[in-house]
Every structure is written in structure tokens, then in C-alpha cells.
NUROSE-224711 format. One line per 4 residues: number of its first residue (from 0); their letters; for each residue z, y, x of C-alpha. Coordinates in Angstrom, 1 decimal, padded with zeros to 4 digits, always signed. Example, Ala and Ser with C-alpha at 12.3 -4.5 7.8 and 13.67 -1.06 7.14 Angstrom:
0) AS) +007.8/-004.5/+012.3  +007.1/-001.1/+013.7
! end
This chain:
0) MKKS) +084.1/+080.6/+132.7  +086.4/+078.4/+131.8  +088.9/+081.2/+131.1  +086.8/+082.9/+128.9
4) LLLA) +086.2/+079.6/+126.7  +089.7/+078.7/+126.9  +090.5/+082.7/+125.6  +087.7/+081.6/+122.9
8) LLSW) +089.5/+078.8/+122.0  +093.2/+080.1/+121.6  +091.3/+083.4/+119.4  +089.7/+080.5/+117.2
12) LWLW) +093.1/+078.7/+116.8  +094.7/+082.1/+115.8  +092.3/+083.2/+113.5  +092.3/+079.3/+111.6
16) GPAA) +096.1/+079.6/+111.1  +097.9/+077.6/+108.1  +097.0/+081.1/+105.5  +093.6/+080.8/+106.6
20) QAQA) +093.1/+077.3/+106.7  +094.4/+077.4/+102.7  +091.7/+080.0/+101.9  +089.0/+077.5/+103.8
24) QKEL) +090.2/+074.8/+102.2  +090.4/+076.8/+098.8  +094.0/+076.0/+098.6  +097.1/+078.1/+098.4
28) TLAF) +100.8/+076.6/+098.2  +103.4/+079.1/+097.0  +106.9/+077.6/+097.3  +110.0/+079.4/+095.5
32) GSCN) +113.6/+078.9/+094.7  +116.9/+080.7/+093.8  +120.8/+080.6/+093.7  +121.7/+080.1/+097.6
36) RVDL) +125.0/+080.6/+099.3  +125.7/+081.4/+103.0  +129.2/+079.6/+102.9  +127.3/+076.1/+101.8
40) PQPL) +124.6/+073.4/+103.6  +121.4/+074.7/+103.4  +119.4/+071.3/+104.0  +116.1/+072.4/+102.0
44) WPVI) +114.8/+074.4/+104.8  +113.0/+071.8/+106.7  +112.0/+069.7/+103.5  +110.4/+072.7/+102.2
48) ARDQ) +108.6/+073.8/+105.6  +106.9/+070.2/+105.6  +105.0/+071.3/+102.7  +103.5/+073.9/+104.8
52) PDVW) +103.6/+076.7/+101.9  +101.6/+079.9/+102.8  +104.3/+082.0/+100.7  +107.8/+081.4/+100.2
56) LWLG) +109.2/+083.2/+097.3  +112.9/+084.1/+097.0  +113.3/+084.4/+093.0  +117.3/+085.8/+093.1
60) DNVY) +120.7/+085.1/+093.9  +119.4/+085.1/+097.6  +122.7/+085.6/+098.7  +125.9/+085.8/+097.3
64) GDTD) +127.7/+089.9/+097.7  +129.5/+090.4/+094.4  +130.6/+093.4/+095.6  +130.5/+097.0/+095.8
68) DMAV) +131.0/+097.6/+099.5  +127.3/+097.5/+101.1  +128.8/+096.4/+104.5  +130.0/+093.5/+102.6
72) LRRQ) +126.4/+092.7/+101.3  +124.6/+093.2/+104.3  +127.0/+091.1/+106.2  +125.9/+088.3/+103.8
76) YDTQ) +122.1/+089.1/+104.3  +122.5/+089.2/+108.0  +124.0/+085.7/+108.0  +121.6/+084.4/+105.9
80) FNLP) +118.8/+086.1/+107.8  +120.1/+084.4/+111.2  +121.1/+081.1/+110.0  +119.3/+078.3/+112.5
84) GYAQ) +117.5/+076.7/+109.5  +116.6/+079.5/+108.0  +115.6/+081.3/+110.7  +113.3/+078.2/+112.1
88) FRAQ) +112.0/+078.2/+108.3  +110.9/+082.1/+108.8  +109.3/+081.3/+112.3  +107.2/+078.9/+110.4
92) IPTI) +106.1/+080.2/+106.7  +103.3/+083.0/+107.4  +104.8/+084.9/+104.4  +108.0/+085.8/+102.7
96) IGTW) +108.4/+087.8/+099.8  +111.2/+088.2/+097.2  +113.0/+089.9/+094.5  +116.6/+089.8/+093.4
100) DDHD) +119.1/+088.6/+090.5  +122.9/+089.8/+090.0  +124.5/+088.1/+092.8  +122.5/+090.0/+095.2
104) YGRN) +122.1/+092.7/+093.5  +125.8/+093.4/+094.2  +127.8/+092.7/+090.9  +127.9/+089.5/+088.4
108) DGNK) +125.5/+090.4/+085.4  +125.0/+093.9/+087.0  +122.7/+096.1/+085.0  +121.7/+099.4/+085.2
112) TYPF) +125.2/+100.9/+085.4  +125.8/+099.6/+088.9  +126.4/+102.5/+091.1  +125.3/+101.2/+094.3
116) KRQS) +121.9/+100.1/+093.4  +120.2/+102.6/+095.5  +122.1/+101.4/+098.3  +121.7/+097.7/+097.6
120) QQAA) +117.7/+098.1/+097.4  +117.8/+099.3/+100.7  +119.7/+096.1/+102.1  +117.5/+093.7/+099.7
124) LDFL) +114.3/+095.1/+101.7  +115.8/+095.1/+105.1  +116.4/+091.5/+104.3  +112.8/+090.7/+103.5
128) QEPA) +111.4/+093.0/+106.2  +109.6/+095.2/+104.0  +108.3/+098.0/+106.2  +109.9/+101.4/+106.5
132) ASAR) +106.8/+102.9/+105.4  +106.6/+101.2/+102.5  +106.1/+102.6/+098.6  +108.8/+099.8/+097.9
136) RQQE) +111.7/+101.6/+099.7  +110.6/+105.1/+097.8  +110.5/+103.9/+094.2  +113.6/+102.9/+092.2
140) GLYT) +113.7/+099.1/+091.7  +112.5/+096.3/+093.3  +109.3/+095.4/+091.8  +105.8/+094.9/+093.5
144) AYEY) +102.8/+093.1/+093.7  +100.5/+090.9/+095.7  +097.2/+089.3/+095.9  +096.4/+085.9/+097.5
148) AVGK) +092.9/+084.3/+097.9  +092.3/+080.9/+096.9  +088.5/+080.3/+097.8  +086.8/+083.1/+095.8
152) KTVK) +089.3/+083.1/+093.3  +092.6/+085.3/+093.4  +095.8/+085.3/+092.8  +097.8/+088.1/+091.8
156) VLLL) +101.6/+088.0/+092.1  +103.9/+090.1/+090.1  +107.8/+090.4/+091.2  +110.0/+092.3/+088.7
160) DGRY) +113.0/+093.8/+089.0  +115.1/+092.6/+085.7  +118.6/+094.6/+087.2  +118.0/+098.2/+088.1
164) FQDT) +117.0/+099.3/+084.7  +118.5/+096.5/+082.5  +120.9/+097.4/+079.4  +123.9/+096.3/+078.8
168) LSRD) +125.3/+093.0/+077.1  +128.6/+092.4/+075.3  +130.3/+089.2/+074.7  +132.3/+087.8/+072.0
172) AQQR) +135.9/+086.0/+072.4  +134.6/+083.1/+073.7  +132.8/+085.1/+076.4  +129.3/+084.1/+075.2
176) YQPN) +126.1/+087.0/+075.5  +125.6/+088.7/+072.3  +122.2/+089.9/+071.7  +121.1/+093.8/+072.3
180) ATGD) +118.5/+093.9/+069.5  +117.0/+096.7/+071.1  +117.7/+096.5/+074.6  +115.2/+096.7/+077.3
184) VLGE) +114.9/+094.7/+080.7  +112.5/+096.7/+082.8  +112.6/+099.8/+082.2  +109.6/+102.5/+081.0
188) EQWQ) +108.1/+103.1/+084.2  +107.9/+099.4/+085.3  +106.9/+098.5/+081.8  +103.8/+100.7/+082.5
192) WLEQ) +103.2/+099.4/+086.2  +103.3/+095.7/+084.6  +100.8/+096.6/+082.2  +098.6/+098.4/+084.6
196) HLQG) +098.6/+095.2/+086.9  +097.3/+092.7/+083.6  +095.4/+095.3/+081.8  +091.3/+094.8/+082.9
200) STAD) +092.7/+092.9/+086.2  +090.2/+090.4/+087.9  +092.4/+088.1/+089.4  +092.0/+084.5/+088.2
204) AHII) +095.8/+083.7/+087.7  +098.7/+086.0/+087.3  +102.2/+084.8/+088.9  +105.2/+087.1/+086.8
208) AGGI) +108.7/+086.4/+088.9  +111.8/+087.7/+087.6  +115.6/+086.2/+088.0  +116.3/+085.3/+084.4
212) QFLP) +114.3/+082.8/+082.5  +111.6/+084.6/+080.1  +111.0/+081.5/+077.4  +114.2/+079.7/+076.6
216) QEHA) +116.5/+080.7/+074.0  +119.0/+078.2/+073.2  +121.2/+078.3/+076.0  +124.3/+080.4/+075.9
220) FEKW) +123.3/+082.4/+079.3  +121.5/+085.3/+080.4  +118.0/+085.1/+079.7  +115.2/+087.3/+078.5
224) ANFP) +116.1/+086.4/+074.5  +119.1/+088.3/+075.0  +116.9/+091.1/+074.6  +114.8/+090.1/+071.9
228) AARQ) +112.8/+093.3/+071.6  +111.8/+093.1/+075.3  +111.0/+089.8/+075.3  +108.7/+089.9/+072.3
232) RLLA) +107.2/+092.9/+074.3  +106.5/+091.2/+077.1  +104.5/+088.3/+075.3  +102.5/+091.0/+073.1
236) LLAR) +101.8/+092.4/+076.7  +100.2/+089.4/+077.5  +098.2/+089.2/+074.7  +096.8/+092.5/+074.3
240) TQAK) +095.7/+092.5/+078.0  +094.3/+089.1/+077.8  +095.4/+088.6/+081.7  +094.1/+085.3/+082.8
244) GVVL) +096.1/+082.3/+083.7  +100.1/+083.7/+083.6  +102.4/+081.6/+084.8  +106.1/+082.8/+085.0
248) LSGD) +108.7/+082.3/+087.6  +112.0/+082.3/+086.7  +116.0/+081.1/+088.8  +119.6/+082.1/+087.9
252) RHIG) +120.3/+078.8/+086.1  +121.0/+076.2/+088.7  +118.9/+074.0/+087.1  +115.3/+073.1/+087.4
256) EISR) +112.9/+072.8/+084.1  +109.1/+073.6/+083.2  +108.9/+075.4/+079.8  +105.5/+076.1/+077.7
260) LRVP) +105.0/+078.1/+074.8  +101.8/+078.8/+072.9  +101.9/+082.9/+072.5  +099.9/+084.2/+069.4
264) GVAY) +097.0/+086.2/+070.9  +096.9/+084.1/+074.1  +094.4/+081.5/+074.8  +096.1/+079.4/+077.0
268) PVYE) +099.8/+077.6/+076.8  +101.9/+079.9/+078.9  +104.4/+078.0/+081.5  +107.3/+078.9/+082.9
272) ITSS) +108.8/+077.2/+086.3  +112.6/+077.7/+086.8  +114.3/+076.7/+090.1  +117.9/+077.6/+090.7
276) GLTH) +119.7/+075.3/+093.2  +118.9/+075.9/+096.9  +122.6/+074.8/+097.6  +124.7/+074.3/+094.5
280) PATH) +123.2/+073.2/+091.3  +125.0/+072.4/+088.0  +125.0/+069.0/+088.4  +127.3/+068.8/+085.3
284) NTGE) +124.6/+070.2/+082.9  +122.9/+067.1/+082.0  +121.5/+067.9/+078.4  +121.0/+071.6/+077.8
288) PNAL) +118.9/+072.2/+074.5  +115.4/+074.0/+075.3  +112.7/+073.0/+072.8  +110.0/+074.3/+075.0
292) RVGP) +110.7/+072.0/+077.9  +107.8/+069.6/+079.4  +109.4/+066.9/+081.4  +113.4/+066.5/+082.2
296) LVNQ) +115.7/+068.7/+083.3  +116.7/+068.8/+087.2  +120.4/+068.9/+088.2  +120.4/+068.4/+091.7
300) MHYA) +119.6/+070.4/+094.6  +116.0/+071.6/+094.7  +112.7/+073.9/+094.9  +109.7/+074.1/+093.4
304) LLRF) +106.0/+074.4/+094.6  +102.7/+076.0/+093.5  +099.4/+074.7/+094.6  +096.5/+076.6/+093.5
308) RQRG) +092.9/+075.1/+094.3  +089.7/+076.1/+093.3  +087.8/+073.3/+091.2  +083.9/+073.9/+090.7
312) GHLV) +084.3/+078.0/+088.8  +088.1/+077.4/+087.8  +090.9/+077.8/+089.3  +093.8/+075.3/+088.7
316) VTAA) +097.5/+075.0/+089.8  +099.8/+072.0/+090.1  +103.7/+072.9/+089.4  +106.2/+070.8/+090.8
320) IKGA) +109.9/+071.0/+091.1  +111.1/+068.7/+094.4  +114.3/+067.3/+095.2  +116.5/+067.2/+098.5
324) AGQE) +114.3/+064.6/+100.1  +111.2/+066.6/+099.1  +110.3/+064.1/+096.3  +108.7/+065.0/+093.1
328) LVVE) +111.3/+065.2/+090.0  +109.1/+067.1/+087.6  +105.3/+067.4/+087.9  +102.9/+069.5/+085.5
332) NIGP) +099.1/+070.4/+085.7  +098.1/+073.6/+084.8  +094.8/+075.2/+083.6  +091.2/+073.2/+082.9
336) K) +091.4/+070.0/+083.3
! end
């Protein structure tokens, strides 16, 4: 009898693990970040774990391979995967997902011309522990979708691949990127996939995540604004599909910031949270212009959190950029007040 009670208790504890507790409490916590070097200290993993996220999302530059040699890239991934701090973090977090940017894609500013992108995709999926039978291993590109429950509400996470199909950019004499007026970022198949996931979606919030920034236009670095036709196509897609609660996530820049844009045809302001600098933030960047920024620019080591919760009939989210001690550096409440 006592053994049966013990087994029942253990079964109850297993069923009511972190993810199930989050659903019962009508909350979901998604932590994310980017720009992470294996040859630098990584003090943030226990700090992030204290927030007990249900999901960790890699936003890109998850390692710095910068190579055409897949053995070198795989060694970078293996080193990161087995670092004691990250290994402990993996054991504590129910779900780890991710996409990539250029340095883990294999080449700085890499695009559709990178000759080893198919091999690199498999290395990235191995690092993310993607199942061998996953359809993601058969397609071209790292894009994929997930859904998570928050009480009776649903959050859809759409991870984009902004490298595999990206057109080329040129630079001027000062090495500044020159816009490619008609260039693309996603490729037609990925555009169709994204539209299918937004059109008629019953999800209450949609997280669209990619490596480079979607909204900011003023800085001189990589961004969707370097492909103005593609950026406008994305914004028009949000308006046409009328998907609920779109929030954009990006990395790459070695800074953290929250941007906000009123998109014609979209009934709510669209926010973008940029989190970049898990190991090496741009501490020298103290005043970069961004007319869309809400709150301060963060130029210290950081990560970010989205906390979803059901409030009455609504789904609301709090976005926070947090420092190396877990302190809140920027906080923004998104959704119905």
C-alpha cells in the first residue's frame, strides 16, 4: 500500500513539472538571447535558470564557427554543448529551440551563396537535438514552428531562417552595407510557409524570431531594412493576415533594445525585442540612434524574457531585458492593459 502511494506521488510530481505548472498557473516564460562565444566566460546560464523559463530560444550566433570546415564548426557546437554551465542549464530547462545567424551558419555575413549550408544545417540541428526523423532535417533552411499553451490560450513561435536564402549585399568604400532594393531574405518557399502559419491562425500570440533586426532602420549594420522590399513585404503580410499579437525577436547586434512600430492595417503596435550579448556585448555602443526604441539601449551582458499570462479573456505579455545579476534593465508590458 505504501509503495503504491509512493508511486502515485512520484507520478503526480512528474506530471506537474515546470511546463505543466506554467499551464496550470496560466503562464509561460520564454527566455532568449544570442551572440555566444565558447572561448569567453558564460556566467549567465545559472542566472537565466533562476527565472525558470519553460523555453530557451537561441536567436543565432550560438557559436562562432566562421569556417568552411564542418569539422571545425562541429567542434564548436560540441564544446558549447558540453560546457558544464550549459550542460547544467540544459538539464534544468524543459525545452530548448533555436535558429541561427551568420557566425553559426558558417561564414560572417553568410547568405544563400554559402557552399556548405546543407552540411551546416545538419550540424545546427544536431546541436539543437532535433530528432533524426524530423521534417526539419529534410527541408532546405532552418525555419520551423512551435505552439505552447498558456491556460486556454495559445502562443505560436515561428523561427525564421534569414541566412539560407538571403540575397547578397554590397558595401561602399567605408564598408557600409548598401541596400539591395529588390533583394530577399527568406526565399519564396519560406514566405509561403510563413503566410500559411499566419493566415487564419487561431493562436492568441505569434512570436516571429530571426537573427537580424526587423524594424530598426538607422544603424549601418545588417538588418531587414537593407532589403527594403522584403521588409515591406513582411509588414504587409502582418496586415493582410491579421494575425493576433505579433511580437518580433532578434539578436546579432551585441546590444539589447525594445522597438515599437505602428504598422498600417495592424490594429496594435508591433514590438521587437532585440537581445544580443550573452558573452560579449558592445559596451562602446552608448548612443546608437533608433527612432523606434522604447526605453534605453542596453550595452552590457544580458538576456531577455517574455512572460505570457492569461488575464480574463486576454493574453498579455511582459518583455524584459535582464542583466548579469538578473536585474531588469528594460521592461515593457505588451497587450491589453
